[in-house]
C-alpha positions in Angstrom: 2.8 101.5 0.2 2.6 98.3 2.1 -0.8 99.2 3.5 -2.1 99.9 0.1 -1.0 96.5 -1.2 -3.8 94.8 0.5 -6.9 96.7 -0.3 -10.5 95.8 0.6 -11.3 95.6 -3.1 -8.4 93.1 -3.6 -9.6 91.1 -0.6 -13.1 91.1 -2.0 -11.9 90.0 -5.4 -9.9 87.3 -3.7 -13.0 85.5 -2.7 -13.4 84.5 -6.3 -9.8 83.1 -6.4 -9.1 81.1 -3.4 -5.4 80.9 -4.1 -4.9 84.7 -4.0 -7.2 84.9 -1.0 -5.1 82.3 0.7 -2.0 84.4 0.0 -3.7 87.5 1.5 -4.8 85.5 4.5 -1.4 84.2 4.9 0.0 87.7 5.1 -2.7 88.8 7.5 -2.2 85.8 9.7 1.5 86.2 9.7 1.1 89.9 10.4 3.5 90.8 7.8 3.1 93.8 5.6 6.2 93.3 3.6 5.4 93.9 -0.1 8.2 91.5 -1.1 6.7 88.7 0.9 3.2 89.4 -0.6 4.7 89.7 -4.0 6.6 86.4 -3.5 3.5 84.6 -2.4 1.4 85.9 -5.3 4.2 85.2 -7.7 4.4 81.6 -6.7 0.7 81.2 -7.2 0.8 82.8 -10.6 4.1 81.2 -11.7 3.6 79.1 -14.9 6.1 76.5 -13.7 4.1 76.0 -10.5 0.9 75.7 -12.5 2.6 73.2 -14.8 3.7 71.1 -11.9 0.2 71.2 -10.4 -1.2 70.1 -13.8 1.5 67.4 -14.0 0.4 66.0 -10.7 -3.2 66.2 -11.7 -2.5 64.5 -15.0 -0.7 61.6 -13.2 -3.7 60.7 -11.1 -5.4 58.5 -13.9 -2.1 56.7 -14.4 -1.9 55.9 -10.7 -5.5 54.5 -10.9 -4.5 52.4 -13.9 -1.5 51.1 -12.0 -3.7 50.2 -9.0 -6.1 48.4 -11.3 -3.2 46.5 -12.8 -1.9 45.5 -9.4 -5.4 44.3 -8.4 -5.6 42.3 -11.6 -2.2 40.7 -10.9 -3.3 39.8 -7.4 -6.5 38.3 -8.6 -4.6 36.3 -11.2 -2.2 35.0 -8.5 -5.1 34.1 -6.3 -6.7 32.2 -9.1 -3.4 30.3 -9.7 -3.2 29.4 -6.0 -6.7 28.2 -6.1 -5.9 26.0 -9.1 -2.8 24.6 -7.4 -4.8 23.8 -4.2 -7.5 22.1 -6.2 -5.0 20.0 -8.1 -3.2 19.1 -4.8 -6.5 18.1 -3.3 -7.3 15.9 -6.3 -4.0 14.2 -6.2 -4.3 13.6 -2.5 -7.8 12.1 -2.8 -6.6 9.9 -5.7 -3.7 8.6 -3.6 -6.0 7.8 -0.7 -8.4 5.9 -2.9 -5.5 3.9 -4.4 -4.1 3.1 -0.9 -7.6 2.0 0.3 -8.0 -0.3 -2.8 -4.5 -1.8 -2.2 -5.3 -2.4 1.4 -8.5 -4.4 0.6 -6.7 -6.4 -2.1 -3.8 -7.3 0.2 -6.0 -8.4 3.1 -8.2 -10.5 0.8 -5.2 -12.1 -0.8 -3.5 -13.1 2.4 -6.8 -14.3 4.0 -7.3 -16.6 1.1 -3.9 -18.3 1.8 -4.8 -18.5 5.5 -8.2 -20.0 5.0 -7.2 -22.8 2.5 -3.8 -23.5 4.2 -5.6 -24.4 7.4 -3.4 -26.1 10.0 -0.3 -25.7 7.8 -0.7 -21.9 7.4 0.9 -19.6 10.0 -0.1 -16.1 11.1 -0.6 -13.3 8.5 1.8 -10.4 8.6 1.4 -7.0 6.8 3.6 -4.1 5.8 2.0 -0.7 6.1 2.2 2.8 4.5 0.9 6.0 6.0 -1.4 7.9 3.7 -1.9 11.6 3.3 -4.9 11.4 5.7 -2.6 10.0 8.4 -4.1 6.4 8.3 -2.0 3.3 7.9 -2.8 1.2 4.8 -1.6 -2.4 4.2 0.5 -2.5 1.0 2.1 -5.9 1.4 1.6 -9.2 3.3 2.7 -12.8 3.7 1.6 -16.0 5.3 4.1 -18.6 6.5 3.2 -22.2 5.4 4.7 -25.6 6.4 5.9 -27.6 3.4 8.0 -30.1 5.2 7.4 -33.8 4.5 5.9 -36.1 7.1 8.7 -38.6 7.9 8.0 -42.2 7.1 4.5 -41.5 5.6 4.6 -40.5 1.9 0.8 -40.8 1.7 0.3 -38.3 4.4 3.0 -36.1 2.9 1.2 -36.2 -0.4 -2.0 -35.2 1.1 -0.4 -32.3 3.0 1.4 -31.0 -0.1 -1.8 -31.0 -2.1 -3.4 -28.7 0.5 -0.3 -26.5 0.5 -0.5 -26.2 -3.3 -4.2 -25.3 -3.1 -3.4 -22.6 -0.5 -0.7 -21.1 -2.7 -3.1 -20.8 -5.6 -6.1 -19.8 -3.6 -6.0 -16.0 -4.3 -7.7 -14.7 -7.4 -4.4 -13.3 -8.7 -1.5 -15.4 -7.3 1.8 -13.5 -7.0 5.1 -14.7 -8.4 6.0 -16.0 -4.9 2.7 -17.9 -4.7 3.4 -19.6 -8.0 6.9 -20.5 -6.8 5.5 -22.2 -3.7 3.0 -24.1 -5.8 5.8 -25.3 -8.1 7.9 -26.4 -5.1 4.9 -28.3 -3.7 4.3 -30.0 -7.1 7.9 -31.3 -7.1 7.6 -32.5 -3.5 4.4 -34.2 -4.4 6.1 -36.1 -7.3 8.7 -37.3 -4.9 6.1 -38.4 -2.4 4.2 -40.3 -5.1 7.4 -42.0 -6.1 8.1 -43.1 -2.5 4.5 -44.2 -2.1 4.8 -46.3 -5.3 8.0 -47.8 -4.1 6.5 -48.7 -0.7 3.5 -50.2 -2.4 5.7 -52.3 -4.7 7.8 -53.5 -1.8 4.8 -54.5 0.2 3.3 -56.4 -2.8 6.6 -58.1 -3.4 6.9 -59.1 0.2 3.5 -60.6 0.2 4.3 -62.6 -3.0 7.5 -63.8 -1.4 5.7 -64.9 1.7 3.1 -66.8 -0.3 5.9 -68.5 -2.4 7.7 -69.6 0.8 4.5 -71.0 2.1 3.9 -73.0 -1.1 7.4 -74.3 -1.1 7.3 -75.4 2.5 3.8 -77.2 2.4 4.7 -80.4 0.4 7.8 -81.0 2.5 6.0 -80.7 5.7 3.2 -82.9 4.5 5.5 -85.7 3.5 7.3 -85.4 6.8 4.1 -85.5 8.7 3.0 -88.6 6.8 6.3 -90.3 7.6 6.0 -89.5 11.2 2.4 -90.8 11.3 3.5 -94.1 9.6 6.3 -94.6 12.1 3.9 -94.1 14.9 1.6 -96.7 13.5 4.4 -99.3 13.1 5.6 -98.7 16.6 2.1 -99.1 17.9 1.7 -102.5 16.1 4.9 -103.9 17.5 3.7 -103.2 21.0 0.5 -105.3 20.6 1.0 -108.9 22.0 0.7 -111.7 19.4 -0.4 -115.3 19.7 1.9 -117.3 22.0 3.2 -120.5 20.6 3.8 -123.5 23.2 5.7 -126.8 22.6 4.0 -130.2 23.5 5.8 -133.1 25.2 
């Protein structure tokens, strides 16, 4: 019975049904002639549940493709978002660098104006720096020391010095609050210097008038005294001249 289960006709027919042929080949390869094994193999191939499972797997393939397409689209969207973030970051970085470069130029121009006008009364320029996104150091602040002390005993020289200090404070195109404060302090010191200068001038003029008055008061007295001395000298000189000698006759 087992030898009749695999007939040449069945084997020939199996060429048109690969699954059944595969089952026959499996029996031949295994060398088994057990009808139960052959029936079990053929039964599995013809089992409706097995065919349904195969169809289910086959039907799921388009869904897998759709899922892959969805994942690809999500990845593409994430990549686009990353590109947008990188572009925005680059724009912000470039903007910050431009602003720092502009600030650097403004600060240096501002402080050099103080230095140039202040001349001998202006000290060295000092800057404060900030590192930019490109790694460079940019000047974001600065200062110039300036001498505002009065020149002792010389209000005229002090006034001239403070005028130069005030011009140096107001030299930049846009003076800062500190610059305006220095200019105001210089103006107050200038007013004080002018007052001292006016006092000195008045004192000098008063001294000259007093000296002239003293000279006028002393001149008549001295003249009369000189006249008296001259007259005394003349009388003394006349007494010393011998006069005519008078002689008695016998």
